[in-house]
VEXPA-202379 format. One record per residue: residue in one letter; x, y, z of N, C-alpha, C, O in turn; residue number from 1. Coordinates in steps of 0.2 Angstrom, whole numbers. Layout:
<recs>
<rec><type>A</type><n_X>X</n_X><n_Y>Y</n_Y><n_Z>Z</n_Z><ca_X>X</ca_X><ca_Y>Y</ca_Y><ca_Z>Z</ca_Z><c_X>X</c_X><c_Y>Y</c_Y><c_Z>Z</c_Z><o_X>X</o_X><o_Y>Y</o_Y><o_Z>Z</o_Z><seq>NUM</seq></rec>
...
</recs>
This chain:
<recs>
<rec><type>M</type><n_X>314</n_X><n_Y>-58</n_Y><n_Z>248</n_Z><ca_X>311</ca_X><ca_Y>-62</ca_Y><ca_Z>243</ca_Z><c_X>311</c_X><c_Y>-59</c_Y><c_Z>236</c_Z><o_X>308</o_X><o_Y>-54</o_Y><o_Z>236</o_Z><seq>1</seq></rec>
<rec><type>Y</type><n_X>314</n_X><n_Y>-62</n_Y><n_Z>232</n_Z><ca_X>314</ca_X><ca_Y>-59</ca_Y><ca_Z>225</ca_Z><c_X>309</c_X><c_Y>-63</c_Y><c_Z>221</c_Z><o_X>308</o_X><o_Y>-69</o_Y><o_Z>221</o_Z><seq>2</seq></rec>
<rec><type>G</type><n_X>306</n_X><n_Y>-59</n_Y><n_Z>217</n_Z><ca_X>301</ca_X><ca_Y>-62</ca_Y><ca_Z>212</ca_Z><c_X>302</c_X><c_Y>-58</c_Y><c_Z>205</c_Z><o_X>304</o_X><o_Y>-52</o_Y><o_Z>205</o_Z><seq>3</seq></rec>
<rec><type>Q</type><n_X>301</n_X><n_Y>-62</n_Y><n_Z>200</n_Z><ca_X>301</ca_X><ca_Y>-59</ca_Y><ca_Z>193</ca_Z><c_X>294</c_X><c_Y>-56</c_Y><c_Z>191</c_Z><o_X>289</o_X><o_Y>-59</o_Y><o_Z>194</o_Z><seq>4</seq></rec>
<rec><type>R</type><n_X>294</n_X><n_Y>-51</n_Y><n_Z>187</n_Z><ca_X>288</ca_X><ca_Y>-48</ca_Y><ca_Z>185</ca_Z><c_X>283</c_X><c_Y>-53</c_Y><c_Z>181</c_Z><o_X>277</o_X><o_Y>-52</o_Y><o_Z>181</o_Z><seq>5</seq></rec>
<rec><type>T</type><n_X>286</n_X><n_Y>-59</n_Y><n_Z>179</n_Z><ca_X>282</ca_X><ca_Y>-64</ca_Y><ca_Z>175</ca_Z><c_X>279</c_X><c_Y>-69</c_Y><c_Z>180</c_Z><o_X>275</o_X><o_Y>-73</o_Y><o_Z>178</o_Z><seq>6</seq></rec>
<rec><type>A</type><n_X>281</n_X><n_Y>-69</n_Y><n_Z>186</n_Z><ca_X>278</ca_X><ca_Y>-74</ca_Y><ca_Z>191</ca_Z><c_X>271</c_X><c_Y>-72</c_Y><c_Z>193</c_Z><o_X>268</o_X><o_Y>-67</o_Y><o_Z>191</o_Z><seq>7</seq></rec>
<rec><type>T</type><n_X>268</n_X><n_Y>-78</n_Y><n_Z>195</n_Z><ca_X>261</ca_X><ca_Y>-77</ca_Y><ca_Z>196</ca_Z><c_X>260</c_X><c_Y>-76</c_Y><c_Z>204</c_Z><o_X>265</o_X><o_Y>-77</o_Y><o_Z>208</o_Z><seq>8</seq></rec>
<rec><type>D</type><n_X>254</n_X><n_Y>-74</n_Y><n_Z>206</n_Z><ca_X>253</ca_X><ca_Y>-73</ca_Y><ca_Z>213</ca_Z><c_X>254</c_X><c_Y>-79</c_Y><c_Z>217</c_Z><o_X>255</o_X><o_Y>-78</o_Y><o_Z>224</o_Z><seq>9</seq></rec>
<rec><type>T</type><n_X>253</n_X><n_Y>-85</n_Y><n_Z>215</n_Z><ca_X>255</ca_X><ca_Y>-91</ca_Y><ca_Z>219</ca_Z><c_X>262</c_X><c_Y>-92</c_Y><c_Z>220</c_Z><o_X>264</o_X><o_Y>-97</o_Y><o_Z>223</o_Z><seq>10</seq></rec>
<rec><type>Y</type><n_X>266</n_X><n_Y>-88</n_Y><n_Z>217</n_Z><ca_X>274</ca_X><ca_Y>-89</ca_Y><ca_Z>218</ca_Z><c_X>275</c_X><c_Y>-89</c_Y><c_Z>225</c_Z><o_X>280</o_X><o_Y>-93</o_Y><o_Z>227</o_Z><seq>11</seq></rec>
<rec><type>W</type><n_X>272</n_X><n_Y>-85</n_Y><n_Z>229</n_Z><ca_X>274</ca_X><ca_Y>-84</ca_Y><ca_Z>236</ca_Z><c_X>272</c_X><c_Y>-90</c_Y><c_Z>240</c_Z><o_X>274</o_X><o_Y>-91</o_Y><o_Z>246</o_Z><seq>12</seq></rec>
<rec><type>D</type><n_X>268</n_X><n_Y>-95</n_Y><n_Z>237</n_Z><ca_X>266</ca_X><ca_Y>-101</ca_Y><ca_Z>241</ca_Z><c_X>271</c_X><c_Y>-107</c_Y><c_Z>239</c_Z><o_X>270</o_X><o_Y>-112</o_Y><o_Z>241</o_Z><seq>13</seq></rec>
<rec><type>T</type><n_X>276</n_X><n_Y>-105</n_Y><n_Z>234</n_Z><ca_X>281</ca_X><ca_Y>-111</ca_Y><ca_Z>232</ca_Z><c_X>284</c_X><c_Y>-113</c_Y><c_Z>238</c_Z><o_X>286</o_X><o_Y>-109</o_Y><o_Z>242</o_Z><seq>14</seq></rec>
<rec><type>Q</type><n_X>285</n_X><n_Y>-120</n_Y><n_Z>238</n_Z><ca_X>289</ca_X><ca_Y>-123</ca_Y><ca_Z>244</ca_Z><c_X>296</c_X><c_Y>-125</c_Y><c_Z>241</c_Z><o_X>297</o_X><o_Y>-127</o_Y><o_Z>236</o_Z><seq>15</seq></rec>
<rec><type>F</type><n_X>301</n_X><n_Y>-123</n_Y><n_Z>246</n_Z><ca_X>308</ca_X><ca_Y>-125</ca_Y><ca_Z>245</ca_Z><c_X>310</c_X><c_Y>-129</c_Y><c_Z>250</c_Z><o_X>308</o_X><o_Y>-129</o_Y><o_Z>256</o_Z><seq>16</seq></rec>
<rec><type>Y</type><n_X>314</n_X><n_Y>-134</n_Y><n_Z>249</n_Z><ca_X>317</ca_X><ca_Y>-139</ca_Y><ca_Z>254</ca_Z><c_X>323</c_X><c_Y>-135</c_Y><c_Z>257</c_Z><o_X>328</o_X><o_Y>-133</o_Y><o_Z>254</o_Z><seq>17</seq></rec>
<rec><type>V</type><n_X>323</n_X><n_Y>-135</n_Y><n_Z>264</n_Z><ca_X>329</ca_X><ca_Y>-132</ca_Y><ca_Z>268</ca_Z><c_X>332</c_X><c_Y>-137</c_Y><c_Z>271</c_Z><o_X>329</o_X><o_Y>-140</o_Y><o_Z>276</o_Z><seq>18</seq></rec>
<rec><type>P</type><n_X>338</n_X><n_Y>-139</n_Y><n_Z>269</n_Z><ca_X>342</ca_X><ca_Y>-144</ca_Y><ca_Z>272</ca_Z><c_X>343</c_X><c_Y>-144</c_Y><c_Z>280</c_Z><o_X>342</o_X><o_Y>-148</o_Y><o_Z>284</o_Z><seq>19</seq></rec>
<rec><type>E</type><n_X>344</n_X><n_Y>-137</n_Y><n_Z>282</n_Z><ca_X>345</ca_X><ca_Y>-136</ca_Y><ca_Z>289</ca_Z><c_X>339</c_X><c_Y>-138</c_Y><c_Z>293</c_Z><o_X>339</o_X><o_Y>-140</o_Y><o_Z>299</o_Z><seq>20</seq></rec>
<rec><type>L</type><n_X>333</n_X><n_Y>-137</n_Y><n_Z>290</n_Z><ca_X>327</ca_X><ca_Y>-138</ca_Y><ca_Z>294</ca_Z><c_X>324</c_X><c_Y>-145</c_Y><c_Z>293</c_Z><o_X>320</o_X><o_Y>-148</o_Y><o_Z>296</o_Z><seq>21</seq></rec>
<rec><type>G</type><n_X>327</n_X><n_Y>-148</n_Y><n_Z>287</n_Z><ca_X>325</ca_X><ca_Y>-155</ca_Y><ca_Z>285</ca_Z><c_X>318</c_X><c_Y>-155</c_Y><c_Z>283</c_Z><o_X>314</o_X><o_Y>-161</o_Y><o_Z>283</o_Z><seq>22</seq></rec>
<rec><type>Q</type><n_X>315</n_X><n_Y>-150</n_Y><n_Z>280</n_Z><ca_X>308</ca_X><ca_Y>-150</ca_Y><ca_Z>278</ca_Z><c_X>307</c_X><c_Y>-144</c_Y><c_Z>272</c_Z><o_X>312</o_X><o_Y>-140</o_Y><o_Z>271</o_Z><seq>23</seq></rec>
<rec><type>N</type><n_X>302</n_X><n_Y>-145</n_Y><n_Z>269</n_Z><ca_X>300</ca_X><ca_Y>-140</ca_Y><ca_Z>264</ca_Z><c_X>296</c_X><c_Y>-134</c_Y><c_Z>268</c_Z><o_X>293</o_X><o_Y>-135</o_Y><o_Z>273</o_Z><seq>24</seq></rec>
<rec><type>V</type><n_X>298</n_X><n_Y>-128</n_Y><n_Z>266</n_Z><ca_X>295</ca_X><ca_Y>-122</ca_Y><ca_Z>269</ca_Z><c_X>292</c_X><c_Y>-117</c_Y><c_Z>263</c_Z><o_X>295</o_X><o_Y>-117</o_Y><o_Z>257</o_Z><seq>25</seq></rec>
<rec><type>K</type><n_X>287</n_X><n_Y>-114</n_Y><n_Z>264</n_Z><ca_X>284</ca_X><ca_Y>-109</ca_Y><ca_Z>260</ca_Z><c_X>289</c_X><c_Y>-103</c_Y><c_Z>259</c_Z><o_X>291</o_X><o_Y>-101</o_Y><o_Z>265</o_Z><seq>26</seq></rec>
<rec><type>A</type><n_X>290</n_X><n_Y>-100</n_Y><n_Z>253</n_Z><ca_X>294</ca_X><ca_Y>-94</ca_Y><ca_Z>253</ca_Z><c_X>291</c_X><c_Y>-89</c_Y><c_Z>257</c_Z><o_X>295</o_X><o_Y>-85</o_Y><o_Z>260</o_Z><seq>27</seq></rec>
<rec><type>I</type><n_X>285</n_X><n_Y>-87</n_Y><n_Z>257</n_Z><ca_X>282</ca_X><ca_Y>-82</ca_Y><ca_Z>261</ca_Z><c_X>283</c_X><c_Y>-82</c_Y><c_Z>268</c_Z><o_X>283</o_X><o_Y>-77</o_Y><o_Z>272</o_Z><seq>28</seq></rec>
<rec><type>D</type><n_X>284</n_X><n_Y>-88</n_Y><n_Z>271</n_Z><ca_X>284</ca_X><ca_Y>-89</ca_Y><ca_Z>278</ca_Z><c_X>291</c_X><c_Y>-86</c_Y><c_Z>280</c_Z><o_X>292</o_X><o_Y>-85</o_Y><o_Z>286</o_Z><seq>29</seq></rec>
<rec><type>Y</type><n_X>296</n_X><n_Y>-86</n_Y><n_Z>276</n_Z><ca_X>303</ca_X><ca_Y>-83</ca_Y><ca_Z>278</ca_Z><c_X>304</c_X><c_Y>-76</c_Y><c_Z>275</c_Z><o_X>310</o_X><o_Y>-74</o_Y><o_Z>276</o_Z><seq>30</seq></rec>
<rec><type>A</type><n_X>300</n_X><n_Y>-74</n_Y><n_Z>271</n_Z><ca_X>301</ca_X><ca_Y>-67</ca_Y><ca_Z>268</ca_Z><c_X>299</c_X><c_Y>-61</c_Y><c_Z>272</c_Z><o_X>294</o_X><o_Y>-61</o_Y><o_Z>276</o_Z><seq>31</seq></rec>
<rec><type>S</type><n_X>304</n_X><n_Y>-57</n_Y><n_Z>273</n_Z><ca_X>302</ca_X><ca_Y>-51</ca_Y><ca_Z>277</ca_Z><c_X>302</c_X><c_Y>-44</c_Y><c_Z>272</c_Z><o_X>301</o_X><o_Y>-39</o_Y><o_Z>275</o_Z><seq>32</seq></rec>
<rec><type>A</type><n_X>304</n_X><n_Y>-45</n_Y><n_Z>266</n_Z><ca_X>303</ca_X><ca_Y>-40</ca_Y><ca_Z>261</ca_Z><c_X>302</c_X><c_Y>-43</c_Y><c_Z>254</c_Z><o_X>304</o_X><o_Y>-49</o_Y><o_Z>253</o_Z><seq>33</seq></rec>
<rec><type>C</type><n_X>299</n_X><n_Y>-39</n_Y><n_Z>250</n_Z><ca_X>298</ca_X><ca_Y>-42</ca_Y><ca_Z>243</ca_Z><c_X>301</c_X><c_Y>-37</c_Y><c_Z>238</c_Z><o_X>300</o_X><o_Y>-31</o_Y><o_Z>238</o_Z><seq>34</seq></rec>
<rec><type>Y</type><n_X>305</n_X><n_Y>-40</n_Y><n_Z>234</n_Z><ca_X>308</ca_X><ca_Y>-36</ca_Y><ca_Z>229</ca_Z><c_X>306</c_X><c_Y>-40</c_Y><c_Z>222</c_Z><o_X>307</o_X><o_Y>-46</o_Y><o_Z>221</o_Z><seq>35</seq></rec>
<rec><type>I</type><n_X>304</n_X><n_Y>-35</n_Y><n_Z>218</n_Z><ca_X>302</ca_X><ca_Y>-38</ca_Y><ca_Z>211</ca_Z><c_X>306</c_X><c_Y>-35</c_Y><c_Z>206</c_Z><o_X>306</o_X><o_Y>-29</o_Y><o_Z>205</o_Z><seq>36</seq></rec>
<rec><type>R</type><n_X>310</n_X><n_Y>-39</n_Y><n_Z>202</n_Z><ca_X>315</ca_X><ca_Y>-37</ca_Y><ca_Z>197</ca_Z><c_X>311</c_X><c_Y>-35</c_Y><c_Z>191</c_Z><o_X>308</o_X><o_Y>-39</o_Y><o_Z>188</o_Z><seq>37</seq></rec>
<rec><type>T</type><n_X>311</n_X><n_Y>-29</n_Y><n_Z>189</n_Z><ca_X>307</ca_X><ca_Y>-27</ca_Y><ca_Z>184</ca_Z><c_X>309</c_X><c_Y>-20</c_Y><c_Z>181</c_Z><o_X>314</o_X><o_Y>-17</o_Y><o_Z>184</o_Z><seq>38</seq></rec>
<rec><type>S</type><n_X>306</n_X><n_Y>-18</n_Y><n_Z>176</n_Z><ca_X>308</ca_X><ca_Y>-11</ca_Y><ca_Z>173</ca_Z><c_X>303</c_X><c_Y>-6</c_Y><c_Z>176</c_Z><o_X>297</o_X><o_Y>-8</o_Y><o_Z>177</o_Z><seq>39</seq></rec>
<rec><type>W</type><n_X>305</n_X><n_Y>0</n_Y><n_Z>176</n_Z><ca_X>300</ca_X><ca_Y>6</ca_Y><ca_Z>178</ca_Z><c_X>294</c_X><c_Y>6</c_Y><c_Z>173</c_Z><o_X>288</o_X><o_Y>7</o_Y><o_Z>174</o_Z><seq>40</seq></rec>
<rec><type>R</type><n_X>296</n_X><n_Y>4</n_Y><n_Z>166</n_Z><ca_X>290</ca_X><ca_Y>4</ca_Y><ca_Z>161</ca_Z><c_X>285</c_X><c_Y>-1</c_Y><c_Z>162</c_Z><o_X>279</o_X><o_Y>1</o_Y><o_Z>161</o_Z><seq>41</seq></rec>
<rec><type>S</type><n_X>287</n_X><n_Y>-6</n_Y><n_Z>165</n_Z><ca_X>282</ca_X><ca_Y>-11</ca_Y><ca_Z>167</ca_Z><c_X>277</c_X><c_Y>-9</c_Y><c_Z>173</c_Z><o_X>271</o_X><o_Y>-11</o_Y><o_Z>173</o_Z><seq>42</seq></rec>
<rec><type>L</type><n_X>280</n_X><n_Y>-5</n_Y><n_Z>177</n_Z><ca_X>276</ca_X><ca_Y>-2</ca_Y><ca_Z>183</ca_Z><c_X>272</c_X><c_Y>4</c_Y><c_Z>181</c_Z><o_X>267</o_X><o_Y>5</o_Y><o_Z>184</o_Z><seq>43</seq></rec>
<rec><type>N</type><n_X>275</n_X><n_Y>8</n_Y><n_Z>176</n_Z><ca_X>272</ca_X><ca_Y>14</ca_Y><ca_Z>174</ca_Z><c_X>272</c_X><c_Y>14</c_Y><c_Z>167</c_Z><o_X>276</o_X><o_Y>18</o_Y><o_Z>163</o_Z><seq>44</seq></rec>
<rec><type>P</type><n_X>267</n_X><n_Y>10</n_Y><n_Z>164</n_Z><ca_X>267</ca_X><ca_Y>9</ca_Y><ca_Z>156</ca_Z><c_X>265</c_X><c_Y>16</c_Y><c_Z>153</c_Z><o_X>267</o_X><o_Y>16</o_Y><o_Z>147</o_Z><seq>45</seq></rec>
<rec><type>S</type><n_X>262</n_X><n_Y>21</n_Y><n_Z>156</n_Z><ca_X>261</ca_X><ca_Y>27</ca_Y><ca_Z>153</ca_Z><c_X>260</c_X><c_Y>32</c_Y><c_Z>158</c_Z><o_X>258</o_X><o_Y>30</o_Y><o_Z>164</o_Z><seq>46</seq></rec>
<rec><type>P</type><n_X>260</n_X><n_Y>39</n_Y><n_Z>157</n_Z><ca_X>260</ca_X><ca_Y>44</ca_Y><ca_Z>162</ca_Z><c_X>253</c_X><c_Y>43</c_Y><c_Z>166</c_Z><o_X>248</o_X><o_Y>43</o_Y><o_Z>163</o_Z><seq>47</seq></rec>
<rec><type>G</type><n_X>254</n_X><n_Y>43</n_Y><n_Z>173</n_Z><ca_X>249</ca_X><ca_Y>42</ca_Y><ca_Z>177</ca_Z><c_X>245</c_X><c_Y>36</c_Y><c_Z>178</c_Z><o_X>241</o_X><o_Y>35</o_Y><o_Z>182</o_Z><seq>48</seq></rec>
<rec><type>V</type><n_X>248</n_X><n_Y>31</n_Y><n_Z>174</n_Z><ca_X>246</ca_X><ca_Y>24</ca_Y><ca_Z>175</ca_Z><c_X>251</c_X><c_Y>19</c_Y><c_Z>178</c_Z><o_X>256</o_X><o_Y>19</o_Y><o_Z>176</o_Z><seq>49</seq></rec>
<rec><type>Y</type><n_X>248</n_X><n_Y>16</n_Y><n_Z>184</n_Z><ca_X>253</ca_X><ca_Y>12</ca_Y><ca_Z>188</ca_Z><c_X>250</c_X><c_Y>5</c_Y><c_Z>188</c_Z><o_X>245</o_X><o_Y>4</o_Y><o_Z>191</o_Z><seq>50</seq></rec>
<rec><type>A</type><n_X>254</n_X><n_Y>0</n_Y><n_Z>186</n_Z><ca_X>252</ca_X><ca_Y>-7</ca_Y><ca_Z>185</ca_Z><c_X>250</c_X><c_Y>-10</c_Y><c_Z>192</c_Z><o_X>245</o_X><o_Y>-14</o_Y><o_Z>192</o_Z><seq>51</seq></rec>
<rec><type>W</type><n_X>253</n_X><n_Y>-8</n_Y><n_Z>197</n_Z><ca_X>251</ca_X><ca_Y>-11</ca_Y><ca_Z>204</ca_Z><c_X>244</c_X><c_Y>-9</c_Y><c_Z>206</c_Z><o_X>241</o_X><o_Y>-12</o_Y><o_Z>210</o_Z><seq>52</seq></rec>
<rec><type>R</type><n_X>241</n_X><n_Y>-4</n_Y><n_Z>203</n_Z><ca_X>234</ca_X><ca_Y>-2</ca_Y><ca_Z>205</ca_Z><c_X>229</c_X><c_Y>-6</c_Y><c_Z>201</c_Z><o_X>223</o_X><o_Y>-6</o_Y><o_Z>203</o_Z><seq>53</seq></rec>
<rec><type>D</type><n_X>231</n_X><n_Y>-9</n_Y><n_Z>196</n_Z><ca_X>227</ca_X><ca_Y>-13</ca_Y><ca_Z>191</ca_Z><c_X>228</c_X><c_Y>-21</c_Y><c_Z>194</c_Z><o_X>233</o_X><o_Y>-24</o_Y><o_Z>192</o_Z><seq>54</seq></rec>
<rec><type>L</type><n_X>223</n_X><n_Y>-23</n_Y><n_Z>198</n_Z><ca_X>223</ca_X><ca_Y>-30</ca_Y><ca_Z>200</ca_Z><c_X>223</c_X><c_Y>-35</c_Y><c_Z>195</c_Z><o_X>224</o_X><o_Y>-41</o_Y><o_Z>196</o_Z><seq>55</seq></rec>
<rec><type>N</type><n_X>221</n_X><n_Y>-33</n_Y><n_Z>189</n_Z><ca_X>221</ca_X><ca_Y>-38</ca_Y><ca_Z>183</ca_Z><c_X>228</c_X><c_Y>-38</c_Y><c_Z>179</c_Z><o_X>229</o_X><o_Y>-43</o_Y><o_Z>175</o_Z><seq>56</seq></rec>
<rec><type>S</type><n_X>232</n_X><n_Y>-34</n_Y><n_Z>181</n_Z><ca_X>239</ca_X><ca_Y>-34</ca_Y><ca_Z>178</ca_Z><c_X>243</c_X><c_Y>-39</c_Y><c_Z>181</c_Z><o_X>242</o_X><o_Y>-41</o_Y><o_Z>187</o_Z><seq>57</seq></rec>
<rec><type>Q</type><n_X>248</n_X><n_Y>-42</n_Y><n_Z>177</n_Z><ca_X>253</ca_X><ca_Y>-47</ca_Y><ca_Z>180</ca_Z><c_X>256</c_X><c_Y>-44</c_Y><c_Z>187</c_Z><o_X>257</o_X><o_Y>-47</o_Y><o_Z>192</o_Z><seq>58</seq></rec>
<rec><type>I</type><n_X>259</n_X><n_Y>-38</n_Y><n_Z>186</n_Z><ca_X>262</ca_X><ca_Y>-35</ca_Y><ca_Z>192</ca_Z><c_X>257</c_X><c_Y>-34</c_Y><c_Z>198</c_Z><o_X>259</o_X><o_Y>-35</o_Y><o_Z>203</o_Z><seq>59</seq></rec>
<rec><type>G</type><n_X>251</n_X><n_Y>-31</n_Y><n_Z>196</n_Z><ca_X>246</ca_X><ca_Y>-30</ca_Y><ca_Z>201</ca_Z><c_X>244</c_X><c_Y>-37</c_Y><c_Z>205</c_Z><o_X>244</o_X><o_Y>-37</o_Y><o_Z>211</o_Z><seq>60</seq></rec>
<rec><type>K</type><n_X>244</n_X><n_Y>-42</n_Y><n_Z>201</n_Z><ca_X>242</ca_X><ca_Y>-49</ca_Y><ca_Z>204</ca_Z><c_X>248</c_X><c_Y>-51</c_Y><c_Z>209</c_Z><o_X>247</o_X><o_Y>-53</o_Y><o_Z>214</o_Z><seq>61</seq></rec>
<rec><type>L</type><n_X>254</n_X><n_Y>-50</n_Y><n_Z>206</n_Z><ca_X>260</ca_X><ca_Y>-52</ca_Y><ca_Z>210</ca_Z><c_X>261</c_X><c_Y>-48</c_Y><c_Z>216</c_Z><o_X>262</o_X><o_Y>-51</o_Y><o_Z>222</o_Z><seq>62</seq></rec>
<rec><type>I</type><n_X>260</n_X><n_Y>-42</n_Y><n_Z>216</n_Z><ca_X>260</ca_X><ca_Y>-38</ca_Y><ca_Z>222</ca_Z><c_X>255</c_X><c_Y>-39</c_Y><c_Z>227</c_Z><o_X>256</o_X><o_Y>-39</o_Y><o_Z>233</o_Z><seq>63</seq></rec>
<rec><type>N</type><n_X>249</n_X><n_Y>-39</n_Y><n_Z>224</n_Z><ca_X>243</ca_X><ca_Y>-41</ca_Y><ca_Z>229</ca_Z><c_X>244</c_X><c_Y>-48</c_Y><c_Z>232</c_Z><o_X>242</o_X><o_Y>-49</o_Y><o_Z>238</o_Z><seq>64</seq></rec>
<rec><type>G</type><n_X>247</n_X><n_Y>-52</n_Y><n_Z>228</n_Z><ca_X>248</ca_X><ca_Y>-59</ca_Y><ca_Z>231</ca_Z><c_X>252</c_X><c_Y>-59</c_Y><c_Z>237</c_Z><o_X>251</o_X><o_Y>-62</o_Y><o_Z>242</o_Z><seq>65</seq></rec>
<rec><type>V</type><n_X>257</n_X><n_Y>-55</n_Y><n_Z>237</n_Z><ca_X>262</ca_X><ca_Y>-55</ca_Y><ca_Z>243</ca_Z><c_X>259</c_X><c_Y>-50</c_Y><c_Z>248</c_Z><o_X>260</o_X><o_Y>-52</o_Y><o_Z>254</o_Z><seq>66</seq></rec>
<rec><type>K</type><n_X>255</n_X><n_Y>-45</n_Y><n_Z>246</n_Z><ca_X>252</ca_X><ca_Y>-41</ca_Y><ca_Z>251</ca_Z><c_X>247</c_X><c_Y>-45</c_Y><c_Z>255</c_Z><o_X>247</o_X><o_Y>-44</o_Y><o_Z>261</o_Z><seq>67</seq></rec>
<rec><type>T</type><n_X>243</n_X><n_Y>-49</n_Y><n_Z>252</n_Z><ca_X>237</ca_X><ca_Y>-52</ca_Y><ca_Z>255</ca_Z><c_X>240</c_X><c_Y>-58</c_Y><c_Z>260</c_Z><o_X>237</o_X><o_Y>-60</o_Y><o_Z>264</o_Z><seq>68</seq></rec>
<rec><type>R</type><n_X>246</n_X><n_Y>-60</n_Y><n_Z>258</n_Z><ca_X>249</ca_X><ca_Y>-65</ca_Y><ca_Z>263</ca_Z><c_X>253</c_X><c_Y>-62</c_Y><c_Z>268</c_Z><o_X>256</o_X><o_Y>-66</o_Y><o_Z>272</o_Z><seq>69</seq></rec>
<rec><type>G</type><n_X>253</n_X><n_Y>-55</n_Y><n_Z>269</n_Z><ca_X>256</ca_X><ca_Y>-52</ca_Y><ca_Z>275</ca_Z><c_X>263</c_X><c_Y>-51</c_Y><c_Z>275</c_Z><o_X>266</o_X><o_Y>-50</o_Y><o_Z>281</o_Z><seq>70</seq></rec>
<rec><type>C</type><n_X>266</n_X><n_Y>-50</n_Y><n_Z>270</n_Z><ca_X>273</ca_X><ca_Y>-48</ca_Y><ca_Z>270</ca_Z><c_X>274</c_X><c_Y>-41</c_Y><c_Z>273</c_Z><o_X>271</o_X><o_Y>-36</o_Y><o_Z>271</o_Z><seq>71</seq></rec>
<rec><type>P</type><n_X>278</n_X><n_Y>-41</n_Y><n_Z>278</n_Z><ca_X>279</ca_X><ca_Y>-35</ca_Y><ca_Z>282</ca_Z><c_X>281</c_X><c_Y>-29</c_Y><c_Z>278</c_Z><o_X>278</o_X><o_Y>-23</o_Y><o_Z>280</o_Z><seq>72</seq></rec>
<rec><type>S</type><n_X>285</n_X><n_Y>-29</n_Y><n_Z>273</n_Z><ca_X>287</ca_X><ca_Y>-23</ca_Y><ca_Z>269</ca_Z><c_X>282</c_X><c_Y>-20</c_Y><c_Z>265</c_Z><o_X>282</o_X><o_Y>-15</o_Y><o_Z>263</o_Z><seq>73</seq></rec>
<rec><type>L</type><n_X>276</n_X><n_Y>-24</n_Y><n_Z>264</n_Z><ca_X>271</ca_X><ca_Y>-21</ca_Y><ca_Z>259</ca_Z><c_X>264</c_X><c_Y>-19</c_Y><c_Z>263</c_Z><o_X>260</o_X><o_Y>-16</o_Y><o_Z>261</o_Z><seq>74</seq></rec>
<rec><type>S</type><n_X>264</n_X><n_Y>-22</n_Y><n_Z>269</n_Z><ca_X>258</ca_X><ca_Y>-20</ca_Y><ca_Z>273</ca_Z><c_X>257</c_X><c_Y>-13</c_Y><c_Z>274</c_Z><o_X>261</o_X><o_Y>-9</o_Y><o_Z>276</o_Z><seq>75</seq></rec>
<rec><type>G</type><n_X>251</n_X><n_Y>-10</n_Y><n_Z>271</n_Z><ca_X>249</ca_X><ca_Y>-4</ca_Y><ca_Z>271</ca_Z><c_X>252</c_X><c_Y>1</c_Y><c_Z>266</c_Z><o_X>251</o_X><o_Y>7</o_Y><o_Z>266</o_Z><seq>76</seq></rec>
<rec><type>L</type><n_X>257</n_X><n_Y>-2</n_Y><n_Z>262</n_Z><ca_X>260</ca_X><ca_Y>3</ca_Y><ca_Z>257</ca_Z><c_X>256</c_X><c_Y>4</c_Y><c_Z>251</c_Z><o_X>256</o_X><o_Y>9</o_Y><o_Z>248</o_Z><seq>77</seq></rec>
<rec><type>L</type><n_X>253</n_X><n_Y>-1</n_Y><n_Z>249</n_Z><ca_X>249</ca_X><ca_Y>0</ca_Y><ca_Z>242</ca_Z><c_X>242</c_X><c_Y>0</c_Y><c_Z>243</c_Z><o_X>238</o_X><o_Y>1</o_Y><o_Z>238</o_Z><seq>78</seq></rec>
</recs>
């Protein structure tokens, strides 16, 4: 599952229509990995500062959003 760094934590609950299933499904229900397209600078804005540790940062909210929804690739990593 790809997410942009500007996405909100509710992005993972976005529903998409899947013609083969004939219904809408949540993105997170079919995600087995999370990829966030961003720059290292947005993840590490200054030496020793990591955005994913700050749950008030955009990146922190996005990563925590997928983590709390149980995406297997993030479970226990952050």
